[in-house]
C-alpha positions in Angstrom: 97.1 -47.3 186.4 100.5 -46.9 187.9 101.2 -44.0 185.5 97.9 -42.3 186.5 98.7 -42.8 190.2 102.2 -41.4 189.7 100.7 -38.4 188.0 98.2 -37.9 190.8 100.8 -38.2 193.5 103.3 -36.2 191.5 103.6 -32.4 191.0 101.0 -32.2 188.3 98.3 -32.6 191.0 99.4 -29.4 192.7 97.7 -28.8 196.1 94.6 -30.9 195.2 93.5 -33.2 198.0 93.7 -36.9 197.4 90.3 -38.6 197.2 90.2 -42.2 198.4 87.1 -44.5 197.9 86.5 -48.1 198.8 85.1 -50.6 196.4 81.7 -50.4 198.1 81.7 -46.6 197.4 82.5 -47.1 193.8 79.8 -49.7 193.3 77.1 -47.5 194.9 78.1 -44.6 192.8 77.9 -46.7 189.6 74.5 -48.0 190.5 73.2 -44.5 191.1 74.6 -43.2 187.8 72.9 -46.1 185.9 69.6 -45.5 187.5 69.7 -41.7 186.8 70.7 -42.2 183.2 68.1 -44.9 182.4 65.3 -42.9 184.1 66.3 -39.7 182.4 66.5 -41.5 179.0 63.0 -43.0 179.2 61.6 -39.7 180.3 63.3 -37.9 177.4 61.9 -40.3 174.9 58.3 -40.0 176.2 58.7 -36.2 176.2 60.0 -36.1 172.7 57.0 -38.1 171.4 54.5 -36.0 173.2 56.0 -32.6 172.3 57.1 -33.5 168.8 53.5 -33.8 167.7 53.2 -30.1 168.6 56.3 -29.0 166.8 58.6 -28.6 169.8 62.2 -29.7 169.3 63.0 -31.2 172.7 66.7 -32.0 172.1 67.5 -28.4 171.1 65.5 -27.1 174.1 67.4 -29.5 176.5 70.7 -28.2 175.1 69.8 -24.6 175.9 68.7 -25.5 179.4 71.9 -27.4 180.1 73.9 -24.4 178.9 72.1 -22.1 181.4 72.7 -24.4 184.4 75.5 -23.6 186.8 77.8 -26.5 186.9 79.5 -25.2 190.1 76.2 -25.4 192.0 75.5 -28.9 190.8 79.0 -30.0 191.8 78.5 -28.6 195.3 75.5 -30.7 195.9 77.6 -33.8 195.8 78.8 -34.6 199.3 82.6 -35.2 199.1 84.5 -36.1 202.1 87.2 -33.7 203.2 90.5 -35.3 203.9 92.6 -32.1 204.2 92.2 -31.5 207.9 94.6 -28.5 208.1 93.0 -26.7 205.2 89.5 -27.4 206.7 90.5 -26.0 210.1 92.1 -23.0 208.4 89.0 -22.3 206.4 86.7 -22.7 209.4 88.9 -20.3 211.4 88.9 -17.7 208.6 85.1 -18.1 208.3 84.7 -17.6 212.0 86.8 -14.4 212.0 85.0 -13.1 209.0 81.5 -13.8 210.5 82.6 -12.1 213.7 83.9 -9.1 211.8 80.6 -8.9 209.8 78.5 -9.2 212.9 80.6 -6.5 214.7 80.2 -4.3 211.6 76.5 -4.8 211.5 76.1 -4.0 215.3 78.3 -0.9 214.9 76.2 0.4 212.0 73.0 -0.3 213.9 74.3 1.5 217.0 75.5 4.5 215.0 72.2 4.7 213.2 70.3 4.6 216.5 72.5 7.3 218.0 72.1 9.4 214.9 68.3 9.3 215.0 68.3 9.9 218.7 70.4 13.0 218.2 68.1 14.2 215.4 65.1 13.5 217.5 66.5 15.6 220.4 67.4 18.4 218.1 63.8 18.4 216.7 62.4 18.3 220.2 64.5 21.3 221.3 63.4 23.2 218.2 59.8 22.3 218.7 60.0 23.4 222.4 61.6 26.7 221.5 59.0 27.4 218.8 56.1 26.5 221.1 57.6 28.8 223.8 58.2 31.7 221.5 55.0 31.5 219.4 52.3 29.9 221.4 53.6 29.8 225.0 53.5 26.0 224.9 54.9 23.5 227.3 58.5 24.0 226.6 61.6 24.4 228.7 61.7 28.1 229.8 64.0 30.7 228.4 66.9 29.7 230.6 68.1 27.1 228.1 67.5 29.5 225.2 69.4 32.3 226.8 72.6 30.3 227.1 75.7 30.2 224.9 76.4 26.8 223.4 78.9 24.8 225.4 82.5 24.7 224.3 82.2 27.9 222.3 85.5 29.8 222.8 85.0 33.5 222.6 87.3 36.4 222.7 87.6 37.9 226.2 85.5 41.0 226.7 84.1 41.0 223.2 81.1 43.3 223.6 78.0 42.8 221.5 76.8 46.4 221.9 76.7 47.9 218.4 75.7 51.4 219.5 72.1 50.8 218.2 69.3 49.8 220.6 66.9 47.0 219.7 64.2 48.7 221.7 61.3 50.3 219.9 59.9 53.6 221.0 57.0 51.9 222.8 59.4 49.5 224.6 61.7 52.4 225.5 58.8 54.3 227.1 57.9 51.4 229.3 61.6 50.7 230.1 62.1 54.2 231.4 59.2 53.7 233.9 60.5 50.3 234.9 64.0 51.7 235.6 62.5 54.5 237.8 60.3 52.0 239.6 63.2 49.6 240.4 65.4 52.4 241.5 62.8 53.5 244.0 62.4 50.0 245.3 66.2 49.5 245.6 66.5 52.7 247.5 64.1 51.3 250.1 61.5 54.0 249.5 57.7 53.5 249.5 56.6 51.3 246.6 55.3 53.5 243.7 52.1 52.8 241.9 53.5 51.0 238.8 50.0 50.4 237.4 49.2 54.1 237.6 52.6 55.0 236.1 51.9 52.8 233.0 48.4 54.1 232.7 49.6 57.7 232.6 51.8 56.9 229.6 48.8 56.8 227.3 46.4 59.7 227.6 43.1 59.3 225.8 43.9 61.9 223.2 47.1 60.2 222.1 46.0 56.6 221.8 42.3 56.0 222.7 42.3 52.2 222.5 45.3 51.7 224.6 44.2 54.3 227.0 40.8 52.5 227.4 42.7 49.2 227.9 44.8 50.6 230.8 41.7 52.3 232.2 39.8 49.1 232.8 43.0 47.4 233.8 43.3 49.9 236.6 39.6 49.5 237.5 39.8 45.7 237.7 43.1 45.7 239.7 41.3 47.4 242.6 40.2 44.0 244.1 41.4 41.6 246.8 44.2 39.2 246.1 41.8 36.2 246.3 39.8 37.8 243.5 36.3 37.1 244.9 33.6 36.8 242.3 31.5 39.6 243.8 34.3 42.1 243.5 35.1 41.1 240.0 31.5 41.5 238.9 31.2 44.9 240.7 34.3 46.3 239.2 33.5 45.1 235.7 29.9 46.5 235.9 31.2 49.8 237.2 33.6 50.2 234.3 31.0 49.2 231.7 28.4 51.6 233.2 30.8 54.6 233.3 31.9 53.8 229.8 28.3 53.7 228.6 27.6 57.0 230.3 30.5 58.6 228.3 29.0 57.1 225.1 25.6 58.5 225.8 27.0 62.0 226.6 29.0 61.9 223.3 25.8 60.9 221.4 23.7 63.5 223.0 26.2 66.3 222.5 26.6 65.3 218.9 22.8 65.6 218.3 21.8 68.5 220.5 19.1 69.7 218.2 17.1 66.5 218.3 18.1 65.5 221.9 16.4 68.4 223.7 18.8 68.1 226.6 17.7 71.1 228.5 19.7 72.6 231.4 18.9 70.1 234.2 21.9 67.9 235.0 21.7 64.3 236.0 21.5 60.8 234.4 17.7 60.9 234.1 17.7 63.9 231.8 20.7 62.6 229.9 19.1 59.3 229.2 15.8 61.0 228.2 17.7 63.1 225.7 19.5 60.0 224.4 16.2 58.2 223.9 14.9 61.2 221.9 17.8 60.5 219.5 17.9 56.7 219.4 14.4 55.3 220.5 11.5 57.3 219.1 8.3 57.3 221.1 6.4 55.8 218.2 8.5 52.6 218.3 6.0 49.7 218.1 5.8 46.9 220.7 6.7 49.0 223.8 4.5 48.6 226.9 3.1 51.0 229.6 3.3 54.2 227.7 5.6 57.2 227.9 7.3 59.3 230.6 8.5 62.8 229.6 7.9 61.8 226.0 10.0 58.7 225.9 9.2 55.0 226.5 9.2 54.2 230.2 10.8 50.8 230.1 13.6 52.1 227.8 14.2 55.0 230.2 14.4 52.6 233.2 16.7 50.2 231.3 19.2 52.9 230.2 19.3 54.4 233.6 20.3 51.0 235.0 22.8 50.6 232.1 24.4 53.8 233.2 24.6 52.5 236.8 22.2 55.1 238.3 19.6 53.3 240.4 18.2 56.6 241.7 17.5 57.8 238.2 15.7 54.5 237.4 13.6 54.9 240.6 12.6 58.4 239.4 11.5 57.0 236.1 9.4 54.3 237.7 7.9 56.7 240.1 6.9 59.1 237.4 5.3 56.3 235.4 2.6 56.1 238.1 1.0 53.3 240.0 1.2 51.0 237.0 4.9 50.5 237.7 4.6 50.6 241.5 5.9 47.0 241.8 9.0 47.9 239.8 9.5 51.1 241.8 9.5 49.0 245.0 12.0 46.6 243.6 14.3 49.4 242.5 14.1 51.0 246.0 15.0 47.7 247.7 17.9 47.2 245.3 19.3 50.7 245.9 19.2 50.2 249.6 20.8 46.7 249.5 24.5 46.5 250.6 25.3 43.7 248.1 23.5 45.5 245.2 20.9 42.7 244.8 17.4 41.8 245.9 16.8 39.4 248.7 16.4 35.7 247.7 12.7 35.8 248.5 12.1 38.8 246.4 14.1 37.4 243.6 12.1 34.2 243.6 8.8 36.1 243.4 10.1 38.3 240.5 11.3 35.2 238.6 7.8 33.6 239.0 6.2 36.7 237.7 8.7 36.8 234.8 7.9 33.3 233.8 4.2 33.8 234.0 3.7 37.0 232.1 6.8 39.2 231.5 8.5 36.7 229.3 5.7 36.9 226.7 5.9 40.7 226.6 6.8 42.3 223.3 8.8 45.1 225.0 12.5 44.0 225.0 13.4 46.7 227.5 10.8 45.4 230.0 12.1 41.9 229.8 15.7 43.1 230.1 14.9 45.2 233.3 13.4 42.2 235.0 16.4 40.0 234.1 18.8 42.7 235.4 16.9 43.0 238.7 16.4 39.3 239.5 18.5 37.3 237.0 15.3 35.8 235.6 16.6 34.2 232.4 20.5 33.9 232.2 20.2 32.1 228.9 18.3 34.9 227.1 20.6 36.9 224.8 18.4 40.1 224.5 19.6 40.6 221.0 17.2 43.5 220.3 18.9 45.8 222.8 22.3 44.2 223.4 23.7 45.5 220.1 27.3 45.7 221.3 29.7 43.3 223.1 29.7 45.7 226.1 25.9 45.5 226.3 26.0 41.7 226.1 28.7 41.4 228.8 26.9 43.9 231.1 23.7 42.0 230.9 25.5 38.7 231.7 27.4 40.2 234.6 24.1 41.6 236.0 22.7 38.0 236.2 25.8 36.4 237.8 25.1 34.9 241.2 27.6 33.4 243.6 25.4 30.4 244.6 24.7 27.6 242.2 21.1 26.7 242.0 19.0 25.6 239.0 19.8 27.6 235.9 21.7 30.4 237.7 24.8 31.8 236.1 28.0 31.9 238.2 31.2 33.7 237.4 33.1 30.5 236.6 30.2 29.4 234.4 30.4 32.7 232.5 34.1 32.4 232.2 33.8 28.9 230.8 31.1 30.1 228.4 33.2 32.9 227.0 36.5 31.0 226.7 35.6 27.4 226.0 32.2 27.3 224.4 32.5 30.5 222.4 36.3 31.0 222.2 38.5 33.2 220.0 36.8 32.4 216.8 33.3 33.4 218.0 34.6 36.9 218.9 36.7 37.2 215.8 39.7 37.7 218.1 42.3 37.7 215.3 40.7 40.8 213.8 39.7 42.5 217.1 42.2 41.3 219.7 41.6 44.2 222.1 37.9 43.4 222.2 38.4 39.8 223.1 41.1 40.8 225.7 38.5 43.1 227.3 36.0 40.3 227.5 38.5 38.0 229.2 39.9 40.7 231.5 36.5 42.1 232.7 35.4 38.6 233.6 38.4 38.2 235.9 40.4 35.9 233.6 43.6 38.0 233.9 46.0 35.2 233.1 44.2 34.0 230.0 43.7 37.6 228.8 47.5 38.4 229.1 48.5 35.1 227.4 46.1 35.9 224.5 47.3 39.5 224.1 51.0 38.4 224.2 50.4 35.8 221.4 49.0 38.5 219.1 52.5 39.9 218.6 53.9 43.4 218.5 52.9 46.0 219.6 50.2 44.5 221.8 52.5 41.9 223.2 54.5 44.7 224.8 51.4 46.0 226.6 50.6 42.4 227.7 54.0 42.1 229.4 53.7 45.3 231.3 50.1 44.6 232.3 51.4 41.3 233.7 54.2 43.0 235.6 51.9 45.6 237.1 49.5 42.9 238.3 52.4 40.7 239.4 53.6 43.5 241.7 50.1 43.7 243.2 50.0 39.9 243.7 46.9 39.6 241.5 48.3 36.9 239.2 48.1 33.1 239.8 51.5 31.7 239.3 52.5 28.0 238.6 54.5 26.0 241.1 57.5 25.7 238.8 59.1 28.1 236.4 59.3 25.1 234.0 55.6 25.3 233.5 54.1 26.5 230.2 53.3 30.2 229.7 49.6 29.4 230.5 48.8 26.3 232.6 46.2 24.8 235.0 46.9 22.8 238.1 44.8 19.7 238.9 43.1 21.4 241.8 42.2 24.6 240.0 38.6 25.5 239.0 37.7 24.7 235.4 38.1 28.3 234.1 41.1 29.2 236.3 44.6 29.4 234.7 48.1 30.2 235.9 50.6 32.5 234.1 54.3 31.8 234.1 55.6 35.4 234.6 59.2 34.2 234.5 58.8 32.7 231.1 56.9 35.8 229.9 59.7 38.2 231.0 62.4 36.0 229.4 60.6 35.8 226.1 60.1 39.5 226.1 63.7 40.4 227.0 65.2 37.9 224.6 65.3 40.1 221.6 67.1 43.1 223.2 69.1 41.6 226.0 72.4 41.5 224.0 72.1 45.1 222.8 70.4 46.7 225.8 71.7 44.9 228.9 70.8 47.8 231.2 67.1 47.5 230.4 67.2 43.7 230.4 68.6 43.7 233.9 65.8 45.9 235.1 63.2 43.4 233.9 65.0 40.5 235.4 64.9 42.3 238.7 61.2 41.5 238.9 62.1 37.8 239.3 64.2 38.3 242.4 61.8 36.5 244.7 61.4 33.4 242.5 63.2 30.2 243.1 64.7 28.3 240.2 67.3 28.3 237.5 70.9 27.4 238.1 71.3 29.6 241.2 69.5 30.2 244.5 67.0 32.6 242.8 65.9 33.3 239.3 67.3 36.8 239.2 70.9 35.6 239.8 70.5 33.0 237.1 69.1 35.5 234.6 71.9 38.0 235.3 74.5 35.2 234.8 73.0 34.4 231.4 72.7 38.1 230.5 76.4 38.7 231.3 77.4 35.8 229.1 75.1 36.8 226.3 75.9 40.5 226.2 79.7 40.2 227.1 79.4 43.4 229.1 81.3 42.3 232.2 82.6 45.8 233.2 79.2 47.5 232.6 77.1 44.9 234.5 79.5 43.6 237.2 82.1 46.4 237.5 85.7 46.8 236.5 88.9 45.7 238.4 91.2 48.6 239.1 95.0 48.5 239.4 94.8 48.5 243.2 92.7 45.4 243.2 89.4 47.2 244.0 86.2 46.8 241.9 84.2 49.7 240.6 80.4 49.3 241.0 78.5 47.8 238.0 74.8 48.1 237.2 74.0 45.1 239.4 75.4 47.0 242.4 72.8 49.7 241.9 70.1 47.4 243.3 71.7 47.9 246.8 71.6 45.3 249.5 68.8 43.4 247.8 71.3 41.8 245.5 74.6 40.1 246.4 76.9 41.1 243.5 79.7 38.9 244.8 77.6 35.8 244.6 76.4 36.7 241.2 80.0 37.1 240.0 81.1 33.8 241.4 78.1 32.1 239.8 78.8 33.6 236.4 82.5 32.7 236.7 81.7 29.0 237.6 79.1 28.9 234.8 81.6 30.3 232.3 84.2 27.7 233.4 81.7 24.9 233.0 80.9 26.0 229.5 84.5 26.1 228.5 84.8 29.9 228.3 88.0 29.9 230.4 89.2 33.4 229.4 85.9 34.8 230.6 86.1 32.7 233.7 89.6 34.1 234.5 88.3 37.7 234.3 85.3 36.9 236.4 87.2 34.9 239.1 89.6 37.9 239.3 86.6 40.2 239.9 85.3 37.8 242.6 88.8 37.7 244.2 89.2 34.0 243.7 92.9 34.3 243.1 93.9 30.7 243.3 91.3 29.7 240.6 92.6 32.6 238.4 96.1 31.2 238.5 95.0 27.7 237.9 93.0 28.6 234.8 95.8 30.9 233.5 98.2 28.0 233.7 95.8 25.8 231.8 95.3 28.4 229.1 99.0 29.4 228.8 100.2 25.8 228.5 98.1 25.3 225.4 99.6 28.2 223.4 103.1 29.2 224.7 104.9 27.1 222.0 103.0 28.9 219.2 104.6 31.8 217.2 103.9 35.2 218.8 101.4 36.7 216.3 99.9 40.1 217.2 96.3 40.0 218.6 96.3 36.2 218.5 95.1 34.0 221.4 98.6 33.5 222.6 99.4 37.3 222.5 96.2 38.2 224.3 96.6 35.5 227.0 100.3 36.3 227.6 99.5 40.0 228.1 96.7 39.2 230.4 98.8 36.7 232.4 101.7 39.2 232.7 99.3 41.9 233.9 97.8 39.6 236.6 101.1 38.3 237.7 102.5 41.8 238.2 99.4 43.0 240.1 99.4 39.9 242.3 103.1 40.4 243.1 102.8 44.1 243.8 99.7 43.6 246.1 101.1 40.5 247.8 98.2 38.4 246.6 98.8 34.6 246.8 97.3 32.3 244.3 98.8 29.2 245.8 102.6 28.6 246.0 102.9 25.8 243.5 100.4 27.3 241.0 102.1 30.7 241.2 105.5 29.1 240.6 104.1 27.3 237.6 102.6 30.5 236.2 105.9 32.4 236.4 107.7 29.4 234.8 105.2 29.3 232.0 105.8 33.0 231.4 109.5 32.4 231.3 109.0 29.6 228.8 106.8 32.0 226.8 109.7 34.4 226.7 112.0 31.6 225.5 109.7 30.7 222.6 109.3 34.4 221.7 113.1 34.6 221.4 113.3 31.2 219.6 110.7 32.3 217.0 112.4 35.7 216.6 115.7 33.9 215.7 117.5 35.2 218.8 119.1 31.8 219.5 121.8 32.9 222.0 119.3 34.8 224.2 116.8 31.9 224.0 119.5 29.4 225.0 120.5 31.6 228.0 116.8 31.8 229.0 116.3 28.0 228.9 119.5 27.6 230.9 118.2 29.9 233.6 114.8 28.3 234.0 116.5 24.8 234.3 113.6 22.8 232.8 115.9 20.7 230.5 119.6 19.8 231.1 122.3 21.1 228.9 125.1 19.3 230.8 125.6 15.6 231.4 126.0 16.3 235.1 122.5 17.9 235.3 120.7 15.0 233.6 119.9 12.9 236.7 118.9 16.0 238.7 116.5 17.2 235.9 115.1 13.7 235.5 114.3 13.4 239.2 112.8 16.9 239.1 110.6 16.1 236.1 108.2 14.2 238.5 107.4 17.3 240.5 106.7 19.5 237.4 103.1 20.5 236.9 101.2 18.9 233.9 101.0 22.3 232.3 104.9 22.2 232.1 105.2 18.6 231.1 102.9 18.9 228.1 105.3 21.4 226.6 108.5 19.4 227.2 108.5 17.9 223.7 108.3 21.4 222.1 111.0 22.7 224.4 113.4 19.8 223.6 112.8 20.2 219.9 113.3 24.0 220.0 116.5 23.7 222.0 117.9 21.0 219.8 117.1 23.1 216.7 119.0 26.0 218.2 122.0 23.7 219.0 121.9 22.3 215.5 122.0 25.8 214.0 124.9 26.8 216.2 126.8 23.7 215.3 126.4 24.4 211.6 128.0 27.8 212.1 130.7 26.5 214.4 131.2 22.8 215.1 132.2 22.9 218.7 132.3 19.8 220.9 130.4 21.5 223.7 127.4 21.8 221.4 127.4 18.1 220.8 127.6 17.5 224.6 124.6 19.6 225.1 122.7 17.8 222.4 123.7 14.4 223.9 122.4 15.6 227.3 119.0 16.4 225.7 118.8 13.0 224.0 119.8 11.2 227.3 117.2 13.3 229.2 114.5 12.5 226.6 115.1 8.8 227.0 115.2 8.8 230.8 112.1 10.9 231.7 108.9 8.9 232.5 107.0 10.6 229.7 106.2 9.2 226.3 107.3 11.7 223.7 105.5 11.8 220.3 107.1 9.6 217.7 107.9 12.4 215.3 109.5 14.4 218.1 111.8 11.5 219.1 112.8 10.8 215.5 113.5 14.5 214.9 115.6 14.8 218.0 117.7 11.8 217.0 118.1 13.1 213.5 119.3 16.5 214.6 121.7 14.9 217.1 123.1 12.6 214.4 123.7 15.6 212.1 125.9 17.0 214.7 128.1 13.8 215.0 
């Protein structure tokens, strides 16, 4: 026992902790072992008897199971008292540190993952908004954000994007020329030209019939009051549809003169009679009340009304005799009415008559005439005679009434029917976009029509933009309260079918594809937005011009060029006269460029705006970043140095002050740039003479204290270059010492080391070690 104790207490035990148990502990452990052994043995015997009869070798199976068991886990289940307090505390401390590190790592990973997904989500949202704005005019942020250059993007000063090739198509160029002429007239203070008429004249019927027709009814519908009253909308639309149908009848008759029997008497009556000879034979079954001049009487009356000629319809009813006396009376009353409709009492009587007898008539023309006169059945489609969309629309417009009563059809009701109940798919708008545009436009839905035409893509989107501009200049478009609104929107208080068109968004989306190559034309379109508030300036025009300048890089072209005498030549913006403050625009663009990190552009623009102090400050900041670099031709350093020298000379010759301290710093930076030019060129003696003249670092022990005290008043632009200056001067001294080991060179080097240690500025570690190394090499 003593030997075993000696071995345990001796070196053979190593760092194992000593386990101490009392007699009571030993007794309890023995009893538990006996119980477990006896229980396990009896259980094994019973199990062997039971399983042996089935051919199972239990001892072999137990051996395999014992081999699989993890002895370490079993040992850990036994609670052993810890007697090594120091080790225990050390382990707990390490576990606490590790758990803290693990928890911090987990939180960091979760935070980074959260930030990553937030960033991805924002990028997807921005892409979605841009796609919605460009493709469908959805609720995205307007083009201001899309027109900008990404922040922090350093670009070469005055790097034009004009490649000599215009992005404008022939159609866009045609419109742009008229827009330029219109704006020039406005800027000159002359009488406002007819922009709508100017655009209409671009497309004569013989050159492009569809577009000519589109501009024709656009001009017709634009001749209404700003409030767009329903009566005027219906009257203008009916007038256009009636005149267009008259042209169609003439074309049909003149194409079939042999069967038309036109004769030589002018007028709508004889024209319609000839048309019926071609299209509606007198033997057509189901027509009532006989013939007049060899044609069906109700067809004659209907087509006279369809051509908008009430007098011709009266003549037809009169010639039909007393059988149509009631209709003749109605037509006379209608022709003499100021509002082009029967009195309410007469309309009520006609509707009663229609419901009692006329509705059951087999003559479709007779039913249609009564519906046109008194709006008897707005729900009736009249499919037998309304064979075209124009006919259908005309019949619906004839039955529109301003008052809501019973089953009457109002203009908002017709608009809702066409846009929401029927919609684009019903009219096959994707295949016939101009037809659906006509339906919307003739029912007074200008905003919805323009939005639809713009979404169809080129070339119709070009027409949509210019229709919008023409109506915008006439104050006929309903605009949203904010330029941030979608292209097409509806305010809470608007009628159900009413919409608002965001003209600012429309112009920006249109100009976007050619603004960088055709800034002259883009500027003209932005001029339409001069009265709008929004963007990053006091009005939207200034904001758009600022974005255009930054996008196109055409500073001289748009804002003017600075001459050697300090004056500014006029740019394109100046051509708008007193209506535009070019100085404010230049200041806005300069500040915006500075905010984006485009400091070289900001210097140029602040110089144009005569903000000389800001020019010098920014030049100092830019020069301080590059003066220690090697002078490579056409590099950032070379370009900035030439620009700074040019500005410094001009300011000095003109007596311009950019601030005393800032100007002194600028000239000091230029001197230091000259020093580094000489240093990199290997002209050591001249470089050393230059640095002695500028007196930024001491080369004598007697100057050390003076230069250290002067370090505090140096600008940060100079301080940041002190390490490079010290290293360059020390390198020059070392090279001179290798050629000729003169004690004065060592004194200069020692002065630099003393200065470097005394200034209140922490030099980079590699700079300090390099300075000490070079000074030691000269010892």
